N, C-alpha and C positions, 0 to 999 in steps of 0.2 A: 467882908471880902478884902483880901490883901491886895497890894498893888500888883503883885505878880498875877494873881487871878484875874484882876481887872484887865491887864494887858493881854492875857491869853484869849485868843479868838474863841468864840462860842463853838461848842462841839455840836455840829448838826448831823453827826453820824456819817459824814462823807469822807472822813480821813481817819487814819489809824494813829496810834500813839506815837509812832516814829515819824509822822509827817507825810507818809506816802499816801497817795490818793487811794480811796477805797476801790473795791473791785468794780463797782459800777461806774467809777470815774476813769478807769483805764481805757486806752484806745481799743476799740472793738474792730477786729479783723473779720471780714466776711469769708468764712471757710466753706460756704456752700459752693458746690461745683457749678461752674458756668454751664448754662443749659446748652449753648451752642457747641462748646467743646465736648460735652457729654454726648450730644447727638452725633458729632463727628466721630468720637471714639467708638460708639456703638455701631455706626455705619461701617467703620473700617474693620472692627474686630468681630462683629456679630452678623451683620447682614450680608456683606459681600461674599464671604466663604460659602454661606448657605445658597446664595444665588448662583455662584459658580458651580457648586456641587449639583444643584438642580439642573442647571443648563447642561453640564456634562452628562448627567443621567439621561436627560431628554435626547441628547445627540446619540448616546450609545443605544438607547431603546429604538430610536429611529433607524439607526444603522442595522440593528438586529432585525427589525421588522422588514426592511428592504432585503436583507440577506435571507430571511425566512421565505419571503414571497418569491425571490429568485430561485431558491432551492425547491420550492413547491412547483414552480413552473417547469424547471428542469426535470423533476421527478414525474410530473404529469406527461411530459413529452416522451420520457423513457418508457412509461407504462403504455402509452397509446401507440407508439411506433415500434413494431417488432424489430425492424432493422436497427434502429438506434439502441434498443434494448439488447440485441445480440452483440452490437459493437461494444457496448458498455460491459457486458459480461466477459467478452473476450479480453478487453483491456484490464478489467479487474482480476481475472483469473490467470491470464497468460502474458499478454504483451506489455502491460503497464509497468513502469518503473516502480520497484518495490519500495524504494525510499520515498518516492513521491506519494504513494498510497499511504505509507506509514505517517508521513507528515500531515496529510489530510486528516487522518484519524486523530492524531494528536491535537491538531488545531481545532477540530470540531469538539473534542473533549474540553480543551481549555476555554474556548469561547462559550460553549454551553454552560460550563460551570460558572463563569463570570456573569453571564446573563441571568442565570438562576439566582445567583447571590444578589444581584441588583433588584430582582423582582421579589426578594424576600423568601424564596422557596428554600434556599439553603443559606446558612449563615455561620459566622464564627464568633457568636456571642459567648460561647463556652470554650475557653481555651483547652480544657481537659478533653472535650470531644474531638478537637482537631488533633491533639497529640495522640489520642487513641486511634483515630482513623489512619493517621500516617504510620502508627505502630503496626496496624494490621497490614498496611502496604509492605512494610519491611518483612513481615512474616511471609507474605505472598512472594516476595522477591527471593526468599531463600528456597522456595519450591522450584525455582529455575535451576538450581544446582543439579538435581537429578536429571532435569531435561537436557542440560548441556552435556552431562556425562553420557546419557543414553544416545544423544545425537553423535557424539564423538565415537562411541562404540560402533554405531552403524557405519561410520565413515572408515574407521581404522580396521574394521573386520575385513574389508576388501583388500587391505594391504598386507595382511598376514598370510603366510604360506611358505611352503618349502621351495627350494630352488627348482625342483621338478614342476611344481604347480605354476610357478612364475614363468618358466620356460614354455609350459603348455599353453598358457595364455598368450604369450608372445607369438608362438607358432600358429595358434588359431587365427590371430589377427593377420599375420603374414600370409597364411593360406587363403584367407578371404580376399586379400588384395590380389594375389596371384590368380585366383579363380575369376575375379572380376576382369582383370586384364586379359585373361585367356578368352573369356566369353565376348569381350569387346576389343577386337584387334586394333581399332582406331585409337585406343588408349594405350600408349606404349608403356609409360611409367605413371602410375596414379599418384596424386599428391598425398602427402602425409597429414596436412592440416585438414580438419573436419569440413570447414566451409568450402575450400576449393575441391575437395573430393566429392562433396555433395553436388557442387556445380557441374563437375564432369559427369556424374551419374545422371542428373536430370537432362543434360544435353544429349546423352545417349538415348534416354527414353524419348525425348522429343524427336530425334532422328528416326527412331523405330516407329513412332506414331505417324510421322509423315510418310514413311515407306508403306505402312499399312493402308493409309488413305489412298495412296497412289495405286496400290494393288487392287482396289475394288472400284476403280473408276468406271469400269465397263459393266458393273453389276447394277441391278435395279431391284426394286421391291423390298421385302423385309430383310434379306441379308445385307443389302446396302444400308438400310436405315439403322440396323443394329450396329454395324461396324462404325458408321458415322457418329452415332451417339457415344459409342465407346471411345472413339478417338477424341471427341469433344470433351469428355470427362478427363481424359489423360492430359490433353493440352491445357485445360483449366488448372489442373494440379501443377503442371510444370510451370505455368505462368505465375502461379502464386509463390512457388519456391524461388523462381528467378527474381521476383520483386523484392525478396528479402536478402539477396546475395549481392555484394558489391565487389567481389573478387579479392578481398583482403582476408586476413586471418581473423575472422570474426569469432566472438564467444559463442558457446553452444546455445545459450538461451536465445540468440538472434536467429538461429537456423532451425531450432526445434519447433516453434509454433506453427510454421507452415506445414511441417511434416505431421503434426498432430491432427490435421483437419480431415483426413480421409483414411479409410481402411484399405491398405494395399492388398490385403488378403482378399477383399471383395473384388478388386481389380483382377486378381488372378482367377477367381471363380467366374467372373464375367467373361474373361477370355476363353476359358474352358467351355462355358455354355455355348458361346457363339460357334466355337469349332465343332462341338458335338451336334448342335441343332442344325447347322447349315454346312455340314461336312461335304455334301454333294454339290452345293452351289458355289462354295468358296474356291477360288483358284489356289494353286499350291503356294504362291508367294504370300497370299493373305494368311494361310494356315501357318506358314513359317513365321510371319510377322507376329501373329498372336502368340506363338510359342516363345519367341524372343522376348516379348513384353512380359509374359509370365515369369520368365527367369529374372528379368530386370526388376520386377516388383517384389519378387522374393528377396533379391539382394537389397533393395531399398528397405524392406521390412526388417531385415537383419541389421542393416546400418542404423535404422531409427532406434531399435532397441539398444544397440551398443552406445549410441550417442546419449540416449536417455539415461542409461546407467552411469555414464561419465558425468553427465550434468547433475544428477542427484547426489553423487559423491561430492562434487565441488560445492553445490548449493548448501548441503548440510554442514559442510565444514565452515563455509562462510557464515551460516546462521548461528552456529555455536559461538563463533568469535564475536559476532555482532551482539548477541545476547549478553555475552560477558562484558563487553564495553558498556553498553547501555544500562545493564543491571547495576554495575558499580556506580555509575553516575546517579541513577535513581535512588540507590541506597544512601548516598551522601546527601542528596537533596532532602529526602525524608528525615534523615537524622538532624539536619540543620533546622528543619521546621519544628521538630519536637523540642529541640534545645531552645528555639526562640520562644516557644509557648510555655517553657518550664516555669517562668516567673509570672505568668499571667498573660494577658492579651497585649501584644506589642502594637504600636501605632493605633492606640485606642481613639485618638482624635481624628484619624483619617480612615474612615471605614471603607471608602471606595478604593483607596490605595491598598489597603489590607486585602480586600477581596481580589483585586487584580494580582497581587503577589501570590496569594494562595492558589488562584486559578493557574498561574504559571507553574507553581510548584506541583500541582496535581497533574498538569499536562506533562511535566518532566518525568514524574514517576510512572506515567502511563507509557512512556516511550518503549521500554523493552517488550511490553505486551503487544503494542502496535507492530513492532518489528517482527515478533514471532508470528502474529496473525497474518501479516502481509506476505511473508515468505512461505508460510505453510499453505496458504491458498494456492500458490503456483505449484509447489511441490506435490500437493495432493492432486491437483488437476492433471499434471503430467503423469503422475503415477497411475491415475484412474484411466486416462485415455490410452488406448492401445496397450492395455494391460496384458492381453493374451496375444502373443505373436503367432503367426501361422494362419491356418484356415478357419479357426474358430473365433468368432467375434461375439463377446458377451452383449446382452441387451443394454442399450443406452450407453454403450462404451463411449461413443462420440455423439454429441448433440447434433440435431438436424441442421442447425444454423452454421455449423462448422464444416459441412461437407460441400462438395462442388456438384451435387446432383440435384436435379429439379423435381424429383419424385416420380418421373416417368419410368417405365419398365420395358425397355426395348429388347431385353435379353431373354425373354421367355419365362420369367419367374411369375408364378401365379400366387 
């Protein structure tokens, strides 16, 4: 052994040739994750969102349950109470605001879709299915184009005509006004607005009914009962129309519903029956009063048909415009949804948010259908009721709940 070898420290396998410590001699750093930090991270990133999502789902389901129970209670009351059912039908078919009814339908569709998605009945796991569904909606929206064109044709058809035809229409309206003023001298110049003109007409009828009641004060027995019942029906009709008039220039839809409730042609026939059956018992003033009421109800029948034609023309023009507006908006929404799902499922980590947005989108594309349905309900109802002016009244033209008659028959009908 040389001196150099003697001075060199013994090699115990713990150092390398260059004098650096061996691997097992290097400082050891504990790279294991701290258990407390890991638990904190898992609690923040994994547990809390799940808890929040579950809590939100529970709240939404609780709200949906309460809403369903409330809706069931309301539906049960409507079914059990004929009067409430009649008011609901009248509100839905005639008097209700069309936009409010459409909004209720859209809200029900959106909320129902969202609740069904939370329950797992419907879902958006397949992006291609969503794109296909909204593509079908776009195809359905294009079917609205012929509907709008057909509605506009119905509206514009009344506006076309030669100058002679237009003059004939104007002369007919003027002749009706002059005849009304001639038959009722207390009306010097009748108003040109529909609502004030109707107000004048019903006041004339009310005065004639009062005069008829005074003319039979001295009568007794069946003639008096028949006239009193007839006057009661007339006064109820007049009161219903008065309740809807405020003296201003109201739109036609505000004055048409009270005129839809009764058959004026039946009033004419009732007056004729009373005059024929009790001709010997009735005084001359009563017979003249019945004849005047006959003429007034004929005028009201003509007036109602004219107002109805004007209303249908206006309503169909409004409907075509509203369908155009809402249809374009629904088309844009459906297109954006298809583009969003073109590259897969967006918002994959937020399923509840995705369900909510898709429910809103589905409600938005349903808007034009809801508008069409809500307006057509009223248009079809008004077109059906009093469809036949004059002395012939089709079966079930007017429902029983819409009349002012109690079912009694004091006029000799068997």
